[in-house]
C-alpha positions in Angstrom: -0.1 0.0 0.0 1.1 3.6 -0.9 1.0 6.3 1.4 0.0 9.5 -0.4 2.2 12.5 0.7 1.3 16.2 0.5 -2.1 17.7 1.0 -5.5 16.9 -0.3 -7.2 19.2 -2.6 -9.6 20.5 0.0 -6.7 21.7 2.3 -5.3 23.8 -0.7 -8.9 25.9 -0.7 -8.7 26.1 3.2 -5.1 27.8 3.2 -6.4 30.2 0.6 -9.3 31.2 2.6 -7.3 31.7 5.9 -4.7 33.8 3.8 -7.5 35.9 2.5 -8.9 36.5 6.0 -5.6 37.1 7.9 -4.7 39.4 4.7 -7.8 41.4 5.2 -7.4 41.8 8.9 -3.6 43.1 8.4 -4.7 45.4 5.7 -7.5 46.9 8.1 -5.0 47.4 11.0 -2.4 49.0 8.9 -5.1 51.6 7.5 -6.1 52.0 11.2 -2.8 53.0 12.1 -2.4 55.2 9.1 -5.6 57.2 9.9 -4.7 57.2 13.8 -1.3 58.8 13.0 -2.6 61.4 10.4 -5.3 62.6 13.1 -2.7 63.1 15.7 -0.4 65.0 12.9 -3.6 67.0 12.1 -4.2 68.2 15.6 -0.3 68.9 16.1 -0.8 71.0 13.0 -3.8 73.0 14.3 -1.9 73.8 17.6 1.4 74.9 15.7 -0.8 77.0 13.2 -2.5 78.6 16.3 1.0 79.4 18.0 2.4 81.0 14.9 -0.9 83.2 14.3 -1.0 84.1 18.1 2.9 85.1 17.8 2.2 87.3 14.6 -0.7 89.0 16.5 1.2 89.6 19.8 4.1 90.9 17.4 2.0 93.6 16.0 0.8 95.1 19.3 2.4 96.9 22.4 3.8 94.4 24.9 1.1 95.4 27.4 -1.7 94.0 25.0 0.4 91.1 23.7 -0.6 88.4 26.2 -4.3 89.0 25.6 -3.9 89.3 21.9 -2.2 86.2 21.4 -4.7 84.4 23.7 -7.6 85.6 21.8 -6.0 84.7 18.2 -4.8 81.3 19.6 -8.3 80.4 21.0 -9.8 81.7 17.9 -7.9 79.6 15.6 -8.3 76.4 17.4 -12.0 76.9 17.5 -11.9 77.7 13.9 -10.1 74.2 13.4 -12.8 72.6 15.6 -10.0 71.7 18.1 -11.3 71.2 21.6 -8.7 71.1 24.5 -9.5 69.2 27.8 -9.1 71.4 30.7 -9.0 74.5 28.3 -6.1 75.9 26.1 -2.9 77.4 27.7 -1.5 80.4 25.6 1.7 81.7 27.3 4.2 84.6 26.0 7.6 82.7 26.9 9.8 85.2 25.7 9.8 88.9 24.7 13.0 90.8 23.6 12.2 94.2 22.2 13.4 97.9 23.0 11.8 100.7 21.5 13.2 101.5 18.0 15.1 98.3 17.7 14.0 94.8 16.6 13.3 91.8 18.6 10.9 88.8 18.9 8.2 87.4 20.6 7.9 83.8 21.3 4.3 82.1 22.2 3.7 78.7 23.6 0.3 77.0 23.1 -0.5 73.8 24.9 -3.4 71.7 24.3 -4.7 68.4 25.6 -6.8 66.7 23.3 -8.8 63.4 23.8 -7.7 60.8 21.5 -11.0 59.6 21.2 -12.0 63.1 19.6 -9.1 62.9 17.1 -8.4 59.0 16.3 -11.1 56.9 14.8 -12.7 54.4 16.9 -13.1 56.5 20.2 -9.2 55.6 21.4 -8.9 56.0 25.3 -6.4 58.4 26.6 -5.3 61.8 25.9 -2.1 63.8 24.5 -0.9 67.1 25.4 0.3 69.0 22.3 2.9 72.0 23.0 3.8 74.3 20.1 6.1 77.1 20.0 6.3 80.1 17.6 8.7 82.7 17.3 7.8 86.0 15.4 10.1 89.2 14.8 8.4 92.2 16.6 7.4 95.0 14.2 9.5 98.0 14.9 7.0 100.4 14.0 4.3 99.0 15.6 4.9 96.2 18.5 6.4 96.8 21.5 5.7 100.4 22.4 
């Protein structure tokens, strides 16, 4: 009697089905990771944009008005982007170098803690704190005086 080696025809079909199922699960996981990473990058871009716009706004007004102006512009930018921050937003002028008639710069830092469920698909648990800083040259004729 001869023993047959190899697989029966039904086994080849089962392997093909298993491969199709596992490949689709793998592709779904990869797409999920890409979407999650993209959502985090978008949130970081929104906070960076708010910091840049706030620094520019602060550079155009007097040093006394700069913090309020920076806060207002950063909050408006984040609200326009639909970005909600857990516990509110933190906008701080972290550096101001300017003497009348000379150049200088203003540095604004924006901090926003976002819920991952708000930015990532599938209501991911947890949160991520995004801190972005932007520096802008103080307008010699309008800012700082």
